[in-house]
C-alpha positions in Angstrom: -4.6 17.1 -35.6 -7.7 15.7 -34.0 -6.1 15.3 -30.6 -4.1 17.8 -28.5 -0.7 16.4 -27.5 0.7 17.4 -24.1 4.2 16.9 -22.8 6.0 16.9 -19.5 4.9 16.0 -16.0 1.2 16.5 -15.3 0.3 17.6 -11.8 -2.9 15.7 -10.9 -4.8 14.8 -7.8 -3.5 11.6 -6.0 -5.2 8.3 -5.3 -4.0 6.8 -2.0 -5.2 3.8 -0.1 -3.9 3.1 3.4 -4.6 0.0 5.5 -3.4 -1.4 8.8 -4.5 -3.1 12.0 -7.4 -1.7 14.0 -6.5 1.3 16.1 -3.2 2.1 14.5 -4.3 5.6 13.6 -5.6 5.5 10.0 -8.2 8.1 10.4 -5.9 10.4 12.3 -3.3 10.0 9.5 -6.0 11.0 6.9 -7.1 14.0 8.9 -3.6 15.5 8.2 -4.1 15.6 4.5 -5.0 18.9 2.7 -8.5 20.1 3.7 -10.0 16.6 4.2 -13.7 15.8 4.0 -14.6 12.5 5.6 -17.1 10.1 4.2 -17.2 8.2 7.5 -18.9 4.9 6.9 -18.0 3.6 10.4 -18.6 6.7 12.6 -15.0 6.4 13.8 -14.1 10.1 13.4 -16.2 11.5 16.2 -13.1 12.3 18.3 -11.4 14.1 15.5 -11.8 17.8 14.6 -12.6 17.2 10.9 -15.3 18.0 8.3 -17.5 15.0 7.6 -20.7 13.9 5.9 -23.5 12.3 7.9 -22.7 8.6 8.3 -24.1 6.8 5.2 -26.5 3.9 6.0 -27.0 2.7 2.5 -24.9 2.2 -0.6 -27.0 4.8 -2.6 -26.3 7.4 0.2 -22.6 6.9 -0.1 -22.6 7.3 -3.8 -24.8 10.4 -3.5 -22.3 12.0 -1.2 -19.5 11.4 -3.6 -21.7 13.0 -6.4 -22.0 16.1 -4.1 -18.2 16.5 -4.1 -18.1 16.1 -7.9 -20.8 18.8 -8.2 -19.0 21.1 -5.7 -15.3 20.2 -5.6 -14.3 23.4 -3.9 -15.8 22.1 -0.6 -12.6 20.0 0.0 -9.1 19.2 -1.3 -9.1 15.6 -0.1 -12.1 13.2 0.0 -11.5 10.4 2.6 -13.5 7.1 2.4 -13.4 5.6 5.8 -13.4 2.6 5.3 -13.3 0.5 2.1 -14.4 -2.7 4.0 -17.4 -0.9 5.5 -18.3 0.5 2.0 -18.1 -3.0 0.6 -20.5 -4.1 3.4 -23.0 -1.5 2.3 -22.7 -2.7 -1.3 -23.2 -6.3 -0.2 -26.4 -5.3 1.6 -27.7 -3.5 -1.5 -26.9 -6.5 -3.7 -28.7 -8.9 -1.3 -31.8 -6.6 -1.4 -31.7 -6.5 -5.2 -31.3 -10.2 -5.5 -33.8 -11.1 -2.9 -31.3 -13.4 -1.1 -29.8 -13.6 2.4 -26.2 -14.4 1.4 -23.8 -13.2 -1.2 -23.0 -16.8 -2.1 -26.7 -17.2 -3.2 -26.7 -14.1 -5.4 -27.5 -14.7 -9.1 -27.9 -18.4 -8.4 -24.5 -18.9 -6.7 -21.3 -20.3 -8.2 -19.3 -17.2 -7.3 -21.7 -14.8 -9.2 -22.2 -12.8 -6.1 -18.6 -12.0 -5.5 -18.2 -11.2 -9.3 -21.1 -8.8 -9.1 -19.7 -7.3 -5.9 -16.3 -6.5 -7.6 -17.9 -5.2 -10.8 -20.2 -2.8 -8.9 -17.5 -1.7 -6.5 -15.4 -0.8 -9.5 -18.1 0.8 -11.6 -20.1 2.5 -8.8 -17.3 3.6 -6.5 -13.8 3.6 -8.0 -14.9 5.0 -11.3 -16.9 7.7 -9.4 -13.8 8.5 -7.4 -11.9 8.9 -10.7 -14.4 11.7 -11.4 -13.5 13.3 -8.1 -9.8 13.0 -9.1 -10.6 14.7 -12.4 -12.0 17.6 -10.5 -8.6 18.1 -8.8 -9.6 16.6 -5.4 -7.3 14.0 -3.8 -8.8 10.7 -2.7 -7.8 8.7 0.4 -9.3 5.3 0.9 -8.8 3.7 4.3 -9.2 0.0 5.1 -8.5 -2.4 7.8 -5.9 -5.1 7.4 -6.4 -8.9 7.6 -3.8 -11.6 7.9 -4.3 -14.2 5.1 -2.4 -17.3 4.1 -0.7 -17.0 0.7 -0.4 -20.2 -1.3 2.7 -20.3 -3.6 3.7 -23.1 -6.0 7.3 -22.4 -5.2 7.3 -22.1 -1.4 5.4 -23.4 1.6 2.3 -21.3 2.5 2.9 -18.3 4.7 0.9 -15.5 6.3 0.8 -12.0 4.9 -1.2 -8.7 5.5 -3.8 -7.8 2.9 -6.7 -5.4 2.5 -9.7 -6.6 4.5 -12.0 -6.7 1.6 -13.2 -9.6 -0.6 -10.6 -11.3 -2.8 -11.9 -9.8 -6.1 -12.2 -6.3 -4.7 -8.7 -6.1 -3.2 -6.8 -6.2 -6.5 -9.1 -3.5 -7.9 -8.2 -1.1 -5.1 -4.5 -1.9 -5.5 -4.5 -1.3 -9.2 -6.5 1.9 -8.8 -4.1 3.6 -6.4 -1.0 5.8 -7.0 0.1 5.0 -3.5 -0.8 1.9 -1.4 0.6 2.2 2.1 0.7 -0.5 4.7 0.7 0.7 8.3 2.0 -1.5 11.2 3.8 -1.4 14.4 7.5 -1.9 14.0 8.5 -5.5 14.5 12.0 -6.6 15.5 13.5 -10.1 15.4 15.2 -11.0 18.7 17.0 -14.1 19.8 15.6 -15.9 22.9 17.0 -19.2 24.0 18.7 -19.8 20.7 15.5 -19.1 18.7 14.4 -16.1 16.7 11.2 -14.4 17.9 9.3 -11.4 16.5 8.5 -8.7 19.0 6.4 -5.6 18.3 7.2 -2.1 19.5 5.1 1.0 20.0 6.6 2.7 16.9 4.1 3.0 14.1 5.6 2.7 10.6 4.6 3.1 7.0 5.6 0.7 4.2 5.3 1.8 0.6 6.9 -1.1 -1.3 5.7 -4.6 -1.9 7.2 -7.3 0.4 6.4 -10.9 1.2 4.7 -9.8 4.4 2.3 -7.2 2.8 0.9 -5.5 -0.3 2.1 -2.0 -1.0 3.2 0.2 -3.9 4.0 3.8 -4.8 5.0 5.8 -7.9 7.0 8.5 -6.1 10.1 6.6 -4.8 9.0 6.5 -1.2 11.1 4.5 1.2 9.8 2.0 3.7 9.9 2.3 7.5 8.9 6.0 7.7 7.1 7.1 10.8 3.3 7.1 10.6 2.8 10.8 9.7 1.7 12.9 6.8 4.9 14.9 6.8 6.9 12.5 4.5 4.1 12.9 1.9 3.7 16.7 2.2 6.1 17.5 -0.7 4.3 15.1 -3.0 0.9 16.7 -2.3 2.5 20.1 -2.7 3.6 19.0 -6.2 7.3 19.3 -5.5 8.1 15.6 -6.0 7.5 14.3 -9.6 6.4 10.7 -10.3 9.1 8.2 -11.0 10.0 7.8 -14.7 8.1 5.1 -16.5 9.8 1.7 -16.6 11.6 1.1 -19.9 13.5 -2.1 -19.3 12.8 -5.1 -17.2 14.9 -8.1 -16.1 12.5 -11.0 -16.7 13.9 -13.0 -13.8 13.7 -10.2 -11.3 10.8 -9.2 -9.1 8.9 -6.0 -9.9 11.2 -3.9 -7.6 14.1 -4.9 -9.9 12.9 -2.8 -12.8 15.4 -0.4 -14.3 14.1 3.2 -14.4 13.8 5.3 -17.5 16.8 7.4 -16.6 19.0 4.2 -16.4 19.7 4.7 -12.7 20.5 1.4 -11.1 18.5 0.4 -8.1 20.8 0.8 -5.0 19.9 -2.8 -3.9 21.1 -4.2 -7.2 24.3 -2.0 -7.0 24.9 -3.6 -3.5 24.5 -7.1 -4.8 26.7 -6.5 -7.8 29.5 -5.0 -5.6 29.2 -8.0 -3.3 29.4 -10.5 -6.1 32.7 -8.8 -7.1 33.9 -9.7 -3.6 32.7 -13.3 -3.9 29.5 -12.8 -1.9 26.2 -14.1 -3.4 22.8 -12.5 -3.0 21.7 -15.6 -1.0 24.6 -15.0 1.4 23.5 -11.4 1.8 19.9 -12.3 2.4 21.0 -14.9 5.0 23.1 -12.3 6.8 20.3 -9.7 6.7 17.8 -12.1 8.3 20.3 -13.4 10.8 21.0 -9.8 12.0 17.3 -8.9 12.1 17.4 -6.4 9.2 15.0 -8.5 7.2 12.2 -10.9 8.1 12.5 -14.6 7.3 11.8 -15.5 3.6 12.5 -11.9 2.6 14.4 -11.0 -0.6 17.2 -8.5 -0.7 14.9 -6.2 -2.7 12.8 -5.8 0.5 15.8 -3.9 2.0 15.2 -0.1 1.9 17.1 1.8 -0.8 18.7 4.0 1.8 20.0 1.1 3.8 21.4 -0.6 0.7 23.2 2.6 -0.3 24.7 2.9 3.2 25.9 -0.7 3.0 27.4 -0.2 -0.5 29.3 2.8 0.7 30.9 0.6 3.4 31.3 -2.5 1.3 34.6 -3.7 2.8 33.2 -3.7 6.3 30.0 -5.4 5.1 32.0 -8.2 3.4 33.9 -8.9 6.6 30.7 -9.0 8.6 29.0 -11.4 6.2 32.0 -13.7 6.1 32.2 -13.6 9.9 28.6 -14.5 10.3 25.5 -12.6 11.5 24.7 -11.6 15.0 21.5 -9.9 16.1 21.3 -6.1 16.2 20.8 -4.8 19.7 
């Protein structure tokens, strides 16, 4: 046999990207990872007791520092890129110098060629380099700021959502590259004032690991949304105690990605809840209306945006839930 076949779960280093509003604590969060080494492009870790490279001023310097980790991987267990948007800015400057132009729109003669080159180089120079770091057994954390952008949908009116604060062609590359994409934000509660719903922020900082209409996120470890902003919920994963979720083997074509059935045929608790409710004459739309009315979900959310833990708790108290839905929603205090 020309190739060696391996079986079973492979313990590998983890690719994680974390993004959120300015000042929420992204760098502090990354400092809690195993033996982190910061590639601090912004100079924002001065108040943290962490190991760091000198601040890179040019794209070539940033890449050279990553090469140093590849050459001597024992110097850290986690390499932190802080931040992706600043790294993209360094690459943009390098491209402008190479192209002899003063704007990325003019690069290569214009017509979007600059942004295409930016994405291609970001992937080839940075992400593929970081894959070599992963191959050395070193975890990688990429931090980024968040930006509110309007999403145009053919089926719904445009609405705002949080996305990575990088160019539109680079953002999907980072999302595809990660094992975990976590969105960080202050907890938002919907309250009723003068007969109208209003969103109010709190001081609680939360992490979201699953895709929702309000933000991009993903994970391959079954992590729930709404966890406190802290490394502790991830510790078992990084210690190798939590295996990756089974590969998807069956998909409901009409369902969103979160509705995929797992390889071990365990039904998603959100789908179990909807099925049990349908047996009681309650539709998924009625459930979603009640969840929004009681502040458990944001407007325009889908029932799959509900956490698995919350769905399981509701399913275990199905009779009470049915009565509440039929009675109508009132805001949670």
